[in-house]
C-alpha atoms as one frame of an Amber mdcrd trajectory, in Angstrom:
protein
   0.000   0.000   0.000   1.599   3.339  -0.969   2.331   5.668   1.918   0.367
   8.933   1.959   2.228  12.198   1.870   2.808  13.459   5.361   4.024  17.039
   5.815   6.568  17.894   8.456   5.046  18.918  11.751   6.208  19.622  15.287
   6.003  16.748  17.738   2.949  16.798  19.948   3.601  17.517  23.610   3.799
  14.283  25.568   4.301  12.022  22.550   8.092  11.829  22.643   9.647  10.572
  25.868  13.174  11.144  27.131  13.902  14.355  25.216  16.437  16.448  27.071
  15.555  20.118  27.028  19.083  21.490  26.981  22.025  20.653  24.744  25.272
  19.640  26.431  28.117  20.993  24.311  31.760  21.899  24.650  32.668  25.320
  26.004  32.303  28.001  23.368  29.582  26.217  21.371  26.401  28.011  20.450
  23.395  26.196  21.895  20.163  25.574  20.009  16.870  24.076  21.090  15.564
  20.636  20.183  15.099  19.844  16.491  12.086  17.806  15.385  10.884  16.327
  12.115   8.387  13.691  10.946   8.992  11.367   7.975   6.968   8.738   6.144
   8.156   5.112   6.221   6.816   1.772   5.042   7.202  -0.912   7.708   6.683
  -4.650   7.731   6.214  -6.900  10.764   7.446 -10.419  10.092   5.509 -11.665
   7.022   2.589  -9.258   7.369   1.801  -6.818   4.579   3.878  -3.584   4.525
   2.035  -0.653   6.054   2.599   3.133   6.114   4.094   4.433   9.362   5.012
   7.906  10.541   8.341   8.154  12.402   8.958  11.328  14.371  12.530  12.270
  15.278  13.778  14.728  17.879  17.228  15.681  19.196  19.145  18.580  20.709
  21.929  20.007  18.497  24.288  22.982  18.899  24.020  25.737  16.309  27.811
  26.093  16.035  30.959  24.434  17.326  34.650  25.052  16.803  36.945  22.674
  14.972  38.144  20.007  17.408  35.691  20.937  20.186  33.648  17.991  21.396
  29.894  18.383  21.486  26.996  16.126  22.268  23.721  15.460  20.507  21.270
  14.885  23.330  17.937  13.196  23.679  17.885  11.549  20.263  14.377  10.133
  20.081  12.472   8.157  17.456   8.715   7.756  17.856   6.890   5.302  15.606
   3.138   5.620  15.082   2.119   2.110  14.040  -1.353   1.537  12.551  -4.020
  -0.383  14.423  -3.543  -3.352  12.080   0.034  -3.786  13.343  -1.105  -3.735
  16.965  -3.712  -6.394  16.114  -1.008  -8.538  14.470   1.048  -8.452  17.673
  -2.008  -9.108  19.846  -2.881 -12.132  17.703   0.443 -13.637  18.722  -0.566
 -13.390  22.389   1.156 -10.121  23.238  -0.366  -7.712  25.733   2.629  -5.337
  25.870   5.955  -4.853  24.090   9.420  -3.537  24.897  12.688  -3.456  22.959
  14.939  -1.181  20.925  14.881   1.034  17.851  17.892   1.233  15.540  18.153
   4.338  13.348  20.610   4.929  10.514  22.189   8.376  10.892  24.741   9.952
   8.558  26.613  13.234   8.340  27.519  15.182   5.235  30.215  17.855   4.956
  31.808  19.154   1.752  29.941  16.545  -0.333  31.366  13.683   1.732  29.038
  11.441   3.758  29.856   9.298   6.749  27.785   7.093   9.041  27.474   7.898
  12.750  27.543   5.090  15.295  24.241   5.503  17.135  23.328   3.326  20.113
  20.053   1.457  20.122  17.173   3.613  21.339  15.531   1.903  24.302  11.766
   1.365  24.094  10.236   0.917  27.576   7.385  -1.495  28.266   4.367  -0.254
  26.300   0.888  -1.826  26.568  -0.912  -2.633  23.339  -3.912  -0.339  22.900
  -7.434  -1.757  22.900  -7.946   0.134  19.635  -6.176   2.733  17.537  -2.497
   3.197  16.695   0.399   1.828  18.724   2.946   4.502  19.678   6.503   3.303
  20.390   9.206   5.756  21.485  12.912   5.033  21.945  15.545   7.500  23.172
  19.317   7.711  23.748  22.188  10.204  23.831  24.912  10.057  21.184  28.529
   9.771  22.244  30.380  13.108  22.012  31.480  14.095  18.503  34.303  16.270
  17.179  34.750  17.753  13.718  38.295  18.210  12.336  37.574  20.916   9.738
  35.302  23.930   9.299  32.098  23.988   7.290  28.421  23.122   7.818  27.678
  19.504   8.742  24.203  18.097   8.128  22.766  15.208  10.105  20.249  13.007
   8.267  18.225   9.959   9.278  17.819   6.808   7.209  16.434   3.304   7.618
  14.742   2.271  10.865  14.404  -1.186  12.405  12.691  -2.204  15.640  13.284
  -5.349  17.677  10.445  -6.048  20.107  10.008  -8.532  22.915   6.355  -9.508
  23.226   5.025  -9.686  26.774   2.072 -12.033  27.430  -0.545 -11.795  30.154
   0.914 -11.931  33.653   0.493 -15.232  35.410  -0.523 -17.077  32.241   2.901
 -18.633  31.659   2.907 -17.781  27.960   5.833 -16.496  25.924   4.726 -14.821
  22.678   8.371 -14.467  21.622   9.728 -11.516  19.615   8.957  -9.501  16.507
  11.069  -7.431  14.113   9.835  -4.369  12.230  11.839  -3.336   9.164  11.105
   0.190   7.950  12.173   1.777   4.669  12.100   5.537   4.282   9.694   6.674
   1.563  11.240   8.513  -1.376  11.213  12.248  -2.124  11.603  13.457   1.463
  14.114  15.761   3.091  15.659  13.518   5.768  17.843  16.289   7.235  17.440
  16.505  10.989  19.844  19.379  11.726  22.809  21.365  10.404  25.708  22.289
  12.670  28.132  25.016  11.578  31.765  24.144  12.370  33.858  27.295  12.710
  37.633  27.737  12.398  39.641  26.665  15.434  40.735  30.161  16.400  37.296
  31.726  15.941  34.479  31.745  18.458  31.082  30.532  17.191  29.140  33.462
  15.771  32.259  35.573  15.199  32.706  37.080  11.725  35.276  35.231   9.620
  38.185  37.484   8.653  40.048  35.182   6.288  38.925  32.631   3.696  38.759
  28.991   4.791  41.219  26.397   3.645  40.206  24.149   0.778  37.785  21.559
   2.168  38.574  17.871   2.386  36.366  14.979   3.432  35.034  14.396   6.916
  36.913  12.415   9.539  34.588  11.898  12.481  35.191  10.579  15.981  32.339
   9.518  18.228  34.335   8.305  21.215  33.580   9.386  24.793  34.650  12.919
  25.668  37.883  13.190  27.626  41.221  14.818  26.837  43.640  12.306  25.304
  46.436  11.433  27.731  49.825  12.967  27.040  52.742  10.599  26.801  55.545
  11.167  29.290  58.550  12.913  27.824  61.092  11.277  30.083  61.178  13.841
  32.888  57.901  12.743  34.454  56.164  15.987  33.629  54.033  14.672  30.726
  52.492  17.172  28.366  54.434  18.719  25.508  57.604  16.681  24.894  59.270
  19.804  23.515  58.889  21.634  26.793  57.297  25.045  27.062  54.778  26.142
  29.657  52.094  27.652  27.448  50.133  24.490  26.630  46.713  25.252  25.257
  47.366  28.983  24.821  46.554  30.100  21.268  49.083  32.336  19.559  48.150
  35.947  18.753  47.004  35.137  15.202  44.206  32.924  16.562  45.494  29.623
  15.160  45.697  26.720  17.590  49.366  25.905  18.176  50.177  22.208  17.719
  51.499  20.709  20.926  53.240  17.763  19.322  55.133  17.847  16.001  56.344
  14.462  14.756  57.655  12.935  11.526  56.997   9.292  10.748  58.404   6.868
   8.185  55.517   5.328   6.234  55.420   1.856   4.718  52.324   0.098   3.525
  50.432  -2.047   1.084  47.312  -1.446  -0.947  45.240  -4.330  -2.243  43.431
  -3.488  -5.493  40.096  -5.276  -5.424  39.657  -5.859  -9.149  43.080  -7.475
  -9.487  43.214  -9.249  -6.148  46.865  -8.180  -5.938  48.828  -6.039  -3.523
  50.972  -3.015  -4.301  53.742  -1.973  -1.934  53.934   1.674  -0.874  56.894
   3.546   0.583  59.031   4.119   2.353  57.579   7.616   2.555  57.175  10.241
   5.231  54.376  11.839   7.226  54.939  15.134   9.052  52.202  15.367  11.671
  51.001  17.905  14.230  48.729  16.704  17.039  47.022  19.053  19.476  46.875
  16.962  22.625  44.121  19.126  24.111  41.635  19.164  21.236  42.785  15.983
  19.491  42.959  17.738  16.113  45.501  16.072  13.831  46.935  17.516  10.619
  49.785  16.290   8.473  51.613  16.261   5.160  52.232  12.960   3.408  54.844
  12.109   0.807  55.149   8.755  -0.966  57.620   7.731  -3.695  56.563   6.185
  -6.979  55.504   2.558  -6.545  56.078  -0.220  -9.087  53.047  -2.459  -9.542
  52.560  -5.872 -11.118  49.089  -7.133 -12.003  47.504  -9.770 -14.208  44.740
  -8.445 -16.461  41.916 -10.632 -17.748  43.428 -13.475 -15.672  46.281 -14.027
 -18.127  47.840 -10.742 -19.355  50.761  -9.623 -17.130  50.977  -5.873 -16.652
  53.331  -3.469 -14.928  53.131   0.238 -14.259  54.396   2.983 -12.027  51.845
   4.379  -9.607  52.014   7.726  -7.821  49.684   8.678  -4.961  49.814  12.472
  -5.030  48.350  14.380  -2.038  45.500  16.703  -3.042  45.052  18.155   0.463
  46.574  17.945   3.920  45.863  14.853   5.975  43.359  15.826   8.685  41.590
  14.031  11.485  41.205  13.419  15.195  43.420  11.663  17.779  41.554  10.534
  20.886  42.148   7.894  23.541  44.965   6.303  21.594  43.052   6.027  18.305
  43.802   8.118  15.221  41.100   8.726  12.605  42.406  10.658   9.606  41.411
  11.398   6.051  43.809  11.498   3.110  42.918  12.835  -0.344  45.173  11.501
  -3.112  45.243  11.643  -6.888  46.292   8.249  -8.315  48.520   8.659 -11.368
  49.773   5.970 -13.778  52.902   6.008 -15.925  55.267   3.612 -17.751  52.490
   1.088 -18.332  53.374  -2.241 -19.935  50.650  -4.729 -20.871  51.513  -8.157
 -22.173  55.112  -6.995 -22.640  54.110  -4.095 -24.904  54.240  -0.448 -23.788
  51.043   1.588 -23.643  51.586   5.257 -24.355  49.378   6.625 -21.579  50.863
  10.120 -21.676  51.852  12.418 -18.784  48.370  12.990 -17.320  46.788   9.571
 -16.844  45.189   9.933 -13.414  41.945   9.739 -11.460  39.379  12.413 -12.305
  39.173  13.401  -8.639  41.056  12.522  -5.458  40.456   9.179  -3.796  39.137
   9.854  -0.287  40.831   7.453   2.135  39.654   7.305   5.773  42.408   5.714
   7.846  41.943   4.600  11.432  43.879   2.601  14.005  45.850   2.691  17.258
  48.641   5.240  17.418  51.292   6.015  20.024  52.415   9.507  18.968  56.071
   9.120  19.948  56.336   5.563  18.579  53.885   5.068  15.721  51.108   2.670
  14.803  49.259   0.931  12.001  46.277   2.519  10.258  43.915   0.771   7.860
  41.250   1.856   5.364  38.872   0.635   2.694  38.492   3.066  -0.180  37.152
   3.618  -3.687  39.349   4.361  -6.710  37.656   6.988  -8.947  37.478   6.850
 -12.731  40.544   7.673 -14.835  40.955  10.456 -17.407  43.738  11.904 -19.545
  45.023   8.454 -20.477  46.373   7.786 -23.962  48.111   9.928 -26.556  47.518
   7.998 -29.785  44.291   6.322 -28.649  41.846   6.918 -25.758  42.559   4.629
 -22.815  40.377   6.200 -20.119  37.680   3.533 -20.345  40.279   0.742 -20.273
  41.868   1.829 -16.981  38.558   2.776 -15.436  37.223  -0.693 -16.214  40.370
  -2.467 -15.036  41.105  -0.516 -11.840  38.357   1.861 -10.664  35.817   0.797
  -8.080  35.185   0.197  -4.362  36.563  -2.356  -1.918  40.258  -1.502  -2.169
  42.176  -1.739   1.100  45.150   0.145   2.483  47.384  -0.691   5.423  49.889
   1.970   6.443  52.493   1.518   9.178  54.001   4.621  10.794  57.329   4.288
  12.630  59.668   6.732  14.300
C-alpha cells in the first residue's frame, strides 16, 4: 500500500519521551533548542503486509561548534506511530505489551562527503498494546560526544529504521509470545535532514565574523568516542604534556590559530590491495609530518610517498606493470583521541610507464583519477612511537590516459571501483 504524503510537523507535547531540554556541548559552542521532524516510512512486521508508518525524530543540536571541540547530541528520540492493524497482528500472537529497541541509521555530510554515525540502540520501555487505535513506540538515547576536524556546515540526516520487540504475554498465564522485528524503509522524495551544525575555524568563536577565507575543504573524519582529553605521553622527565617543553600548553598564539602541541615525523610503509586485481601493491618508504594538538585531538599532516612499481595480471592471463604515484591533493586531517587516530587522506592516483603483455602503452603524462580518492584511515597510534592505520576506499574513474588512442575507459574498467584496502604503518 503506498504511503500517503505526510508534511513535516512539530512533535505533539507528551508524545516523545526522554527528550532532554538542553544541549550539552563543549565550552564556546552556540546552543540551540531541540530539532524535530516527521517522515513517512513503510514498515513490515514479520511476514505481514507492509504498512505506512510515521516516524517522528527529535534531538538537541548545537548551532555552532569550533573545529576540534567535542559536542553532544542529546535526547535523540524516534517515535513510531504504528497503525491499528500492526497492533492487532502483535495481539494475535498473544502479546499484551511490548518492549525493545529502535535502531536508526544516521549519517553526516560535509563538503559533499558522507559518513555514518555510530548511534546506540534507542531503548523502548514497556508499552501496553492499545485496545484500539495506533500503537505509539518511542525510543531514546544520547549520542557519544562528537568532534569535527575541519570547518564547514555539517548536516545530520536519518535513514532506515528497524525495531526489535520482545512480546510480553498476560501476567500469570505462563505464555511467551516471543519476539517480533519491524523493518522500515524511508519513503522517497523526502528531506531527511534533521539538523545542520556550523563548524567554525579553530581560532574563531562561534558566531564571530570570519576574517580570512577557509582552507580548501577535504572529506570528513569523524570521531564519536567518549569525551575526555587524550592522555599525554611522558617525555622522560615525568612531567608529561608537551615533549618539547614550554609552559604555554593550550594557549593560542596571537594570530588565533591553535598551536600544535606535538610535532612528529613518521616513516611510512604500507600495502594497498586493489580489489579488481586481487593483488597487492607496496607503498613507501615515505614520510608523514604530523602535528597533534593533545588538548583538542585535532591532527593535521603532510604525506609524501615515492613512486611505486606495480605488477598485475589483467583478464586473468595478461601480465601488466606500471608505475603508480599517490599524489596528495590536500593535507591529511583528522582526530586523535584515547589512543586512536582517525584521519582522512585525499590523493590523486597517477599511472605512468604502463606495460601490458610486454608491450608499452603510451598513456601520456596525465593519466590519473578524475578526482582525489578519499581514504579514511583509522587505528591505534602512540604519537612518539607510531602505529598501524587501515582503510577501505574507492578508486575513482581515470581520465587523460592515452596519446595515440583513448585509454580512459580501459583503466577505469580495469582498476576503478570500491573495496580496495590500504594498510599503512608509521614508525619513528
